C-alpha positions as CSV (number, residue, x, y, z in Angstrom):
1,M,3.1,-13.2,34.5
2,G,6.6,-13.7,34.2
3,D,9.0,-11.9,33.1
4,K,9.3,-13.6,30.2
5,G,5.5,-12.4,29.3
6,K,6.6,-8.8,29.7
7,N,9.6,-8.8,27.0
8,I,7.2,-10.0,25.0
9,G,4.2,-7.6,25.6
10,K,6.6,-4.4,26.0
11,A,8.1,-5.5,22.8
12,I,5.0,-5.8,21.2
13,T,3.8,-2.6,21.7
14,Q,7.3,-1.1,21.7
15,N,6.2,-2.1,17.4
16,I,2.8,-1.4,17.8
17,P,3.9,2.0,15.4
18,N,5.5,-0.2,12.9
19,F,2.6,-2.7,12.4
20,L,0.8,0.9,11.5
21,S,3.6,1.8,8.9
22,I,3.5,-1.9,7.8
23,S,-0.7,-1.2,7.5
24,R,-0.3,1.7,6.0
25,I,1.8,-0.2,3.0
26,I,-1.1,-2.9,2.9
27,L,-3.6,-0.5,3.2
28,A,-1.4,1.8,0.1
29,F,-1.9,-1.2,-2.1
30,V,-5.9,-1.5,-1.5
31,V,-6.7,2.0,-2.7
32,I,-4.3,1.7,-5.8
33,F,-6.3,-1.2,-6.6
34,L,-9.8,0.5,-5.7
35,I,-8.8,3.0,-8.1
36,V,-7.3,1.1,-10.6
37,T,-10.9,-1.4,-10.6
38,N,-12.6,2.3,-11.0
39,Q,-14.5,1.3,-7.3
40,S,-16.2,4.3,-5.7
41,V,-14.7,6.8,-5.0
42,I,-16.2,7.5,-1.3
43,E,-15.0,4.1,-1.2
44,I,-11.3,5.1,-1.7
45,V,-11.5,8.2,-0.1
46,F,-12.2,6.1,3.0
47,L,-9.9,3.1,3.0
48,F,-7.5,6.4,1.3
49,S,-8.3,8.5,4.8
50,L,-8.1,5.3,7.4
51,A,-4.2,5.2,5.6
52,A,-3.6,8.7,6.4
53,F,-4.7,8.5,9.9
54,T,-2.3,5.1,10.4
55,D,0.3,8.3,9.8
56,F,-1.3,10.3,12.0
57,L,-1.2,7.8,14.9
58,D,1.9,5.6,14.6
59,G,4.1,9.3,15.3
60,Q,2.2,9.8,17.8
61,L,2.3,6.5,19.4
62,A,6.4,6.3,19.1
63,R,7.2,10.2,19.8
64,R,4.6,9.6,23.3
65,F,5.9,6.1,24.2
66,K,9.3,6.9,23.1
67,W,9.2,3.9,21.2
68,E,11.0,5.7,17.7
69,S,13.5,3.8,15.8
70,E,15.6,3.9,12.6
71,F,13.5,1.0,11.2
72,G,10.2,3.3,12.3
73,R,11.6,6.7,10.4
74,K,12.3,3.7,7.5
75,A,9.0,1.7,7.7
76,D,7.3,4.8,8.1
77,V,8.9,6.9,5.4
78,L,8.3,4.2,3.1
79,A,4.5,3.6,3.7
80,D,4.3,7.5,3.4
81,R,5.8,7.3,-0.5
82,F,3.6,4.1,-0.8
83,L,0.7,5.6,0.3
84,W,0.9,9.3,-1.1
85,V,3.1,8.3,-4.3
86,G,1.7,5.9,-5.2
87,T,-2.5,7.0,-5.0
88,A,-1.1,10.2,-6.9
89,V,0.3,8.5,-9.3
90,A,-2.9,5.8,-9.9
91,F,-5.5,8.2,-9.7
92,L,-3.3,10.3,-11.7
93,T,-3.1,7.1,-14.4
94,V,-6.6,5.7,-14.1
95,F,-8.3,9.5,-14.2
96,G,-5.9,10.8,-17.0
97,I,-6.6,8.4,-19.3
98,E,-10.4,8.3,-18.7
99,G,-10.5,11.8,-19.2
100,Q,-11.8,12.6,-16.4
101,L,-8.4,15.3,-15.6
102,K,-8.6,18.6,-16.6
103,W,-5.2,20.8,-16.4
104,F,-6.0,21.9,-13.6
105,D,-6.9,19.0,-11.7
106,G,-2.9,18.2,-12.6
107,I,-1.9,21.3,-11.8
108,Q,-3.4,20.4,-8.2
109,L,-1.4,17.5,-7.9
110,M,1.4,18.6,-8.8
111,L,0.6,21.1,-6.1
112,I,-0.1,18.8,-3.4
113,M,2.8,15.9,-4.7
114,S,5.1,19.1,-4.1
115,R,6.7,17.6,-1.5
116,E,7.7,14.4,-3.1
117,I,8.2,15.6,-6.1
118,V,11.1,18.1,-5.0
119,S,12.1,15.8,-2.4
120,M,12.0,12.1,-3.6
121,P,16.0,11.8,-5.2
122,F,17.3,12.7,-2.1
123,A,14.8,10.5,0.5
124,L,16.0,8.0,-1.9
125,I,19.5,8.5,-1.8
126,A,18.7,8.7,1.9
127,F,16.9,5.3,2.7
128,F,19.1,3.5,0.6
129,S,22.7,5.0,2.1
130,G,22.6,3.5,5.7
131,K,23.1,6.9,6.9
132,G,19.4,7.4,8.9
133,I,16.6,9.5,7.7
134,P,16.2,13.4,9.3
135,K,13.4,13.2,12.5
136,V,10.7,14.8,10.8
137,R,10.1,18.7,11.1
138,F,6.8,20.3,12.0
139,I,6.9,22.2,8.5
140,A,6.4,18.3,7.2
141,K,3.6,18.0,9.3
142,V,1.5,20.6,8.8
143,T,2.5,19.5,4.7
144,T,1.0,15.6,5.5
145,L,-2.2,17.4,7.7
146,F,-3.2,19.9,4.4
147,Q,-2.0,16.5,1.8
148,G,-4.5,14.5,4.0
149,F,-7.0,16.5,2.9
150,A,-6.4,17.8,-0.6
151,L,-5.9,14.7,-2.2
152,P,-9.2,13.5,-1.1
153,S,-10.3,16.7,-2.0
154,L,-9.3,16.4,-5.0
155,I,-10.3,13.1,-6.2
156,L,-13.9,14.0,-5.0
157,S,-13.9,16.8,-6.8
158,I,-13.9,14.2,-9.8
159,V,-17.2,12.5,-9.3
160,Y,-18.1,15.9,-7.2
161,P,-17.3,19.3,-9.3
162,S,-18.4,21.2,-5.8
163,W,-15.1,19.9,-3.9
164,I,-12.8,21.5,-6.1
165,Y,-13.4,24.7,-3.4
166,L,-11.4,22.6,-1.1
167,S,-8.9,21.4,-3.3
168,L,-7.9,23.9,-4.9
169,P,-7.1,26.5,-2.1
170,L,-5.4,23.5,0.2
171,G,-3.5,22.5,-3.2
172,I,-2.2,25.7,-3.3
173,V,-1.6,25.7,0.8
174,C,0.2,22.3,0.0
175,G,2.5,24.2,-2.8
176,I,4.0,26.3,-0.4
177,T,4.6,24.4,2.5
178,G,5.9,21.3,0.3
179,F,8.1,23.4,-0.8
180,I,9.6,24.6,1.9
181,S,9.3,21.0,3.7
182,A,11.3,19.6,1.0
183,M,14.2,22.0,0.9
184,Y,14.3,21.6,4.9
185,Y,14.4,17.9,4.5
186,I,17.3,18.1,1.3
187,Q,19.0,20.4,3.9
188,D,18.6,18.1,6.7
189,I,19.7,14.9,4.6
190,K,23.1,16.8,3.7
191,K,23.6,17.7,7.3
192,K,23.0,13.9,8.3
193,G,25.4,12.8,5.3
194,E,28.6,15.3,6.8
195,K,28.6,14.2,10.1
196,V,29.0,10.7,9.4
């Protein structure tokens, strides 16, 4: 294989995390479509979990092989917002209109999405300002991990009520870690803005 082939191969492998982020955006739209068209919650949860796994995988690959880039960070943030916020809004809208949500389901959803609710305006400003996205803190990874189990558990609890015993405690944990994560994120964005 010549130098040109090696360079192409290197470029492809270095962009695997970006491909995973783009696939997460596509999967987010599929998940939203499944929710809107009243498909099986098992299918919804399976595809959501697959999309959430790409979030874990792209970060691991980028850090392990030093494939991190500003584009990759922005693509990851955008893909996460499509997946998490899109799924939550579709779930709230569709199941709410159908009268399947109870008040405590709404509270749980707010707890699960606390990081996004608190940090969204700041994340949008950082994303479009060109100042760059702050590096991910450990507390953000912990929050995402808990969200990855809490949101599917909440969706499953609508059809299978016993899932509330998992979704509720996870929702509370997400509320705590999500708020802390959001505060750190806002602080990091402000610091990044001061440096520019």
